[in-house]
N, C-alpha and C positions, 0 to 999 in steps of 0.2 A: 736422519729425521729428528726434529726437535722433540723435547719432552713436553708432555701435556699433563697438567695437574688439576684436580678438582679442588676448588677453593673451599675454605671454611666459610660457612654462611650462618651466623648466629640467628636463631629464630626461623630459619628456613630449611636448611639441609641438615637434619639430624641424622643419626646413624642409619635409620630406616631408608631415608632418601639416598644417603650415600651408597647403601647396598644396591638400590634399584638403578641409580645412575651409573655406578661402576660396572654393573652387570651388563650394560649395553656394550661396553668395551671401549678401547681407545685411550684410556687414562693410564699413565705410568705411576701415579700415586695420588693420594688424597690426604687432606688435613682435616682433623676433627673441628667441630665448633669449639670455642674456647672453654676450658675448665677454669673457673674463677678461683684465684688464690688470694686469701686475705691473711688472717693471723693464726693459721694452724696448718698442720700437715694433713692433707685430705686422706681418708681411709681408702683402701683398695676398692671398696664397694662403689665409691663415686665414679671411679674410672670404669668399673665393670658395667655400671648403669649408662654412662654417657659415651664411653668408647668401648663397647663390647667386643670390638675386633681384637682386643688384647687376649681374649679367651681363645682366639684362633690364630695365634702366631703373629698378631699385629696386622692381619690382612682382612679385607672385606670378604664376604662369602664367595665372591668371584675371584679372589686372589690378589686384589689390588693392595699394595702396601699402604698402611695408614700411619700418619704422624700425629701425635697428641699435641694440641696447642694449649699453652698456658697463658693466662692473662693476670697480671698483677703489677704492683709498683714497688714492692719491698724486696731488695736483692736477697736478703737472707731467707725469707719465706719462699721466694721464687726458687732459690737454689734447693731448699729442703724438699719442696714439692716436686721439683724436676728430678731429684734423686729418687724419690718414691715412684714417680711415673716411669722413669727409666728402668726400674727394677721389674716392670711389667712387660718388658720386651716389645715396645712399639718400634717402628722403623725410624724414629727420631723424635726430638722435642722441638716444637716451634714456639716462638714467643710473639705474642700479639702486641704490636705497637701501632695498630691501625684502626681499631674499633671506634667509630664515631658516635656511638650511642651515648646519650646524655647521662643515663644512670651510671654508666661505666666511667665517663669522663669526670663526673662530679667527685668521684673518689680518686682522681688522679691517675686512672689507668687508661689503657688503650692509647688512642691517638694523642691524649693530653701529654704523654711523656715525650712527645716530639718537640716540646718546648725546652727540654733539658737533655741535650746530648750526653752530658757527663753521667746522668742517672742511667741512661740507656746503656752506656758502657759498663757501669757498675753491675747492672742486672745481668747482662749477657756474660760478663766475666765471671760472676758468681755462679751462674748456672753452668757454664762450661767447666768450671773447676769442680762442681759437685757431681757431674754426670760422667760415667765411664767413657773412656776414649773411644770405644766402639759405637757409642750412640751419638749420632750427628745432632748438633744444635743449630737451628736456623732462626730467622726472624722475618716477620712481615711488617712493613711500615707503609705509611702514606707519605705525602710530600711535605707535610707540616700540619700545623694547627689551623691558622688563618691565612698563612702565606707560605711561600717556598724558601724563605731566607735561610732556614737551617737545614734544608734537605740534604745537602752534601755533608754537613757536619754530623747529622744523625746517621746517615749511611756509613760514614767513616767510623763513627763511634761503635756501631754495631759490628762492623767487620773487624775492627781492631780488638773488640771484646771477645771475639772467637766465633762469631756466626759463620757457619760454613758456606751459606749462601743467603741472599736477601730476596724476598719477594716484595716488589714495589707496586703498590696500588697507586696509579697515577693521578691522584686527586688529594687535596688537603682534607682535613676533617670537616672544615666548613663547607667544602664542596658537596659533602655527603655522597650521594650516588648520581648527582646531576651530570649529564654529559656537557662537555666532552671530557675524555680522559687525556691527560697531558703526557703522552708517550715520549715526547721529546725530552722531558725531565728524567725519564728512566735512562735515556741514553747518556745524559750528563752524569748520573749516578754511576752507571756502568763504567764510565771512563775514570771515575774518581776512586773506585775501590778495587781491591785485588781479589775479590771473591766473585763467584758467578752471581748474576742478577737475573731474576725471573720476572717477566712483565705481567701486569695484571690490570684489568679495568676496561670495560666497554667492548668486550669481545663477544659479539652476539652471532656472528656468521663467519664463514670461511674468509670472506673479503676483509673483515675486521682483523682476523688473526694475521692475515698477510700484511696489512698495513701496520699493525702493532709491531710485528717483527721488523719491518722495514724502518719504521721511525725510531723504535727503541734500540735497534741493533742487537736485541736479545734473541737467541735461538729458542729459548724455552718460555712457555706461556702458562699462566694459571687462569683457569676459566671458572667463573662463579655462576652468576644469574643467567648467563648465556646458555649454560648446560641445563639449567632448570627449565628455560624456555624452549630449548631444543635438546632433548636427551641424546640425540644422535650427532650432536655437533662435533664431538671428538672423532667419530667415525668419518664424518664429512671431511674434516681436516686431514685425516689419514688417507683420504681418497678411497675409502671403502664403501661409501654411499654417495648418492648424488649430492652435489654441493647445495642445491636449493631444496628445501622441504616441499613435499607434495601431498595432495589429498590421499594418494595411494598408501601413504605411511600412517594414516590416522588409525586404522585397526591395530597396528603395532603399538601406537601410543595408548590406545584404550587398554591393551594388554598390560602395559606398564602401570597404568592407573589402577587397574584391578589388582595387580600384584602388590602395589604399594598399600592399598587399603587393607588387603588381607594380612599383610605383614604388620601393619599398624594394629589391627585387631589382636594379633597374637602377642606382640611385643609391648604395646603401649597400654592396651585395655580400652574399654568403651567410654572414653572421656572426651577426647578432643580430635579424634581421627577425622570426623566430618569436616572440621575447620581446616585441617592440614590438606585434605584433598582439594578443597575449594581454593586454598592458597596456591597450591601447585597449578591448578587450572587457570588461576589469574595470570600466571606467567606463560602457560602454554598458549593462551589466547594471542600472545604476540606472534606466534608462529603458525598456528592453525585456527582458521575461523570456526571449525567444528568445536573447538574447545569453548568458545563463547556460548554456543548453543547448549552444550552440556552443562556449563556453569549455571546458566539460567534454569535448566531443568532440575538441578539439585539444590538450588539456592536456599530453599526453605526446608530441606531435609536434614534430619539430625540422626537418623537411624542408618547405621552402616549397611545393613542388609538391604534397605530400600535403595541406597545409593548404588550398591553393587548391581541391583536389578536394573537400574537406569543405565548404568555403564554397559551391562550386558545387552541391552536393547539398542544402544547407540550405534 
């Protein structure tokens, strides 16, 4: 059976949602949202705040291994921070070369680095040299900035720099998250490098996972927004639940929402949890019509207790 990984999703899947989604089962590993590296070595408290799994052996509460993702453009600072992160016993260090966010790209980070394969190689090589041999170093990339002309060069640079495997999101930066995902390009990259390649992008259902594997030629797949829209997608792929979502599953989804909000109250505090629940519901609407009704019912609520009461009555 192929490996399934929960993708890092900046601004969407923080450690609380990682906890809830991996608790449903089916994932072999997960990657944190990126930790931003600039001109200093980040203190341990930053990792304890953003990737608290390190306090529990580098695993989510359900036992799913977690990899810390770093984002930055300076090889020396990336190496120094990777060494610090590696000392905290994650299950690996992942390097982000795929983030399309403008605020990140303005500073030369994320997907903007795909315009410079040599810099990619310098960053990965520096990180690999700084991290103990027992800590795996991996990389996540897109197909390019505005086109795919450097896709193979970038993948080769990352692999030759020491990345143990590559996750390839099958779109360019300029594509953003607009469909389709160009899985055929993942197949080209897989043919060009000597390290395993994991396919990523536009896997919303079991049929998408099947097509992604067939077109990309990759056995292993990383799932992001598809898992947020259907928390049971990994179980469906494993054959442990019906392939198609049903209304009978909605009470279980409500249980996940209730669990998520209660965890947010404890871990995050009473600031933005109502917005996070509404954001998750906006994705769940893609799978269950009942989510749209619940989203409407809590749209103007800001008190978590009131939202929990509405969830309890739904």
